[in-house]
C-alpha positions in Angstrom: -39.1 83.8 46.9 -39.6 82.5 43.4 -36.7 80.2 44.0 -38.2 78.9 47.3 -41.5 78.3 45.5 -39.7 76.2 42.8 -37.8 74.2 45.3 -40.8 73.3 47.4 -42.9 72.4 44.3 -40.1 70.3 43.0 -39.8 68.5 46.4 -43.5 67.6 46.1 -43.0 66.3 42.6 -40.0 64.2 43.6 -42.1 62.5 46.3 -44.8 61.8 43.7 -42.3 60.4 41.2 -40.2 58.6 43.9 -38.6 55.3 43.0 -38.9 51.9 44.8 -35.2 52.1 46.1 -34.2 48.9 44.3 -30.7 47.7 44.9 -28.6 44.7 43.7 -27.5 42.2 46.3 -24.6 39.7 46.1 -24.3 37.0 48.7 -21.2 34.7 49.0 -22.1 33.4 52.5 -18.5 33.9 53.6 -19.6 35.7 56.8 -21.5 32.8 58.1 -20.7 30.2 60.7 -20.9 26.4 60.0 -24.2 25.0 61.2 -25.8 28.4 61.9 -29.1 29.4 60.3 -28.9 31.8 57.4 -30.8 34.7 58.9 -30.7 38.5 59.2 -30.0 39.3 55.5 -31.9 42.6 54.9 -34.4 42.6 52.1 -34.7 38.8 51.7 -35.6 35.9 54.0 -34.6 32.2 53.7 -37.0 29.5 55.0 -37.7 25.8 54.3 -41.3 24.5 54.2 -41.1 23.6 57.9 -40.6 27.3 58.7 -36.9 27.0 59.5 -34.0 28.9 58.0 -31.5 26.9 56.0 -27.9 26.5 57.2 -24.4 27.7 56.4 -21.8 25.0 55.5 -18.1 25.4 55.8 -15.9 23.1 53.7 -13.1 23.4 56.2 -15.2 21.2 58.5 -14.9 18.1 56.4 -18.0 18.0 54.2 -18.3 16.1 50.9 -17.4 19.3 49.0 -14.8 21.0 46.8 -13.9 24.7 46.7 -13.4 25.5 43.0 -11.6 28.8 43.4 -9.6 28.0 46.4 -8.6 24.6 45.1 -9.1 22.3 48.1 -11.3 19.4 48.9 -12.1 16.3 46.8 -15.9 16.1 47.5 -18.8 15.8 45.0 -20.5 19.1 45.7 -18.7 22.2 44.3 -18.8 25.9 45.4 -16.5 28.9 45.7 -14.7 30.2 48.8 -15.2 28.3 52.0 -18.9 28.8 52.8 -22.2 27.9 51.1 -25.9 27.4 51.9 -27.6 24.1 52.2 -31.2 23.3 53.0 -30.5 21.9 56.5 -31.6 19.0 58.5 -35.3 20.0 58.8 -35.9 20.6 55.1 -37.4 18.1 52.6 -37.5 17.8 48.8 -39.8 20.8 48.6 -36.6 22.9 49.1 -35.9 26.4 50.4 -37.9 29.5 49.8 -36.1 32.8 49.2 -38.7 35.5 50.0 -38.3 39.0 48.7 -39.5 41.2 51.6 -41.1 43.9 49.4 -42.2 41.6 46.6 -40.3 43.7 44.1 -37.4 41.6 42.7 -36.8 41.8 39.0 -34.1 39.1 38.7 -32.4 36.4 40.7 -29.4 34.2 40.1 -27.5 31.5 42.0 -24.7 29.0 41.6 -25.7 25.4 42.5 -24.3 22.0 42.9 -26.8 19.2 42.9 -27.0 15.4 42.8 -30.2 15.6 40.6 -31.8 18.2 38.3 -32.0 21.6 40.1 -34.8 24.1 39.9 -35.5 27.8 40.6 -39.3 28.3 40.7 -40.0 32.0 40.7 -43.5 33.1 41.9 -44.4 36.5 40.4 -46.7 39.2 41.7 -49.2 38.6 38.9 -49.8 35.0 40.1 -47.7 33.3 37.5 -44.6 31.1 38.0 -41.4 31.0 35.9 -38.9 28.0 36.2 -35.2 27.7 35.4 -33.8 24.1 35.4 -30.3 22.9 35.5 -28.9 19.4 35.1 -27.2 17.5 38.0 -23.6 18.6 38.2 -21.8 16.9 41.1 -18.2 16.0 40.6 -17.8 19.1 38.4 -17.7 22.9 38.7 -20.7 24.8 40.1 -23.3 25.9 37.5 -25.5 29.0 37.5 -29.2 29.5 36.9 -31.0 32.9 36.5 -34.6 34.0 36.5 -35.9 37.4 35.2 -39.4 38.7 35.9 -41.5 39.6 32.9 -42.0 43.2 32.1 -44.5 44.7 34.5 -44.2 42.0 37.1 -41.9 41.4 40.1 -40.6 38.4 42.0 -42.5 37.7 45.2 -40.4 34.7 46.2 -38.4 31.9 44.6 -38.1 28.2 45.6 -34.8 26.3 45.3 -35.1 22.6 45.1 -34.0 19.3 43.5 -35.7 15.9 43.8 -34.1 14.8 47.0 -32.6 17.6 49.1 -29.0 16.9 48.0 -27.7 20.2 46.9 -25.9 23.4 47.9 -26.0 27.0 46.5 -23.4 29.7 46.5 -22.7 33.2 45.0 -26.3 34.3 45.0 -27.4 37.6 43.5 -30.5 39.6 42.5 -32.3 42.8 43.3 -34.8 43.9 45.9 -35.3 46.9 48.2 -34.2 47.7 51.7 -36.9 48.1 54.4 -40.6 48.8 54.0 -41.1 51.6 51.5 -44.8 51.8 50.7 -45.8 54.1 47.9 -48.2 56.8 49.1 -51.6 57.0 47.7 -51.7 59.3 44.7 -54.2 61.6 46.4 -52.0 61.9 49.4 -49.0 62.7 47.3 -50.9 65.3 45.3 -52.1 67.0 48.5 -48.6 67.1 49.9 -47.3 68.7 46.7 -50.1 71.2 46.5 -49.6 72.0 50.2 -45.9 72.6 49.8 -46.6 74.9 46.8 -49.4 76.6 48.9 -47.0 77.3 51.8 -44.6 78.9 49.4 -47.4 81.0 47.9 -48.5 82.3 51.3 -44.9 83.1 52.2 -44.6 85.0 48.9 -47.7 87.0 49.5 -46.7 87.9 53.0 -43.3 89.1 51.7 -45.0 91.4 49.2 -47.1 93.1 51.9 -44.1 94.0 54.0 
């Protein structure tokens, strides 16, 4: 019975000390279909400022692109593999928003190819913004930019943009969490823990009387 008491009390403590379930993601866009909207990626959402999702591009369909690792194409915009993300026909120079569903990202990185300076604007949960900037890099290999949230803050969303909507991104990564996982109120967690321990105590007392 002492073992049961310890197990139940530890279960309550584990709930109290539970983590946010953060996980690293890596997206190469290779499972997409040319011209389709980039949707259904759990944990993050892609939207332009008109409310539409950006699009998949496939360099096998004749775009002005070059696949660096596969070694085909002679276009200006570089990427890896066959597939990549671009803002789409409904987007403008404000770019594309990558929204972290649970507002708890700690870092974000993406490869890019852009005809002008390219930016990642990261909006943090404390109301501040952090920006990473890269130079134009068409007719050359894809470059990478990374953002890290300051200690004690998290990424709410990031905005990807240049000065004229002439860019693509590929090989995107970061961290977030899957699904809604709200943290219980401390009082609720404590009551749950005490309740589990209480149940164990009652069972223990009953066993002594028999």
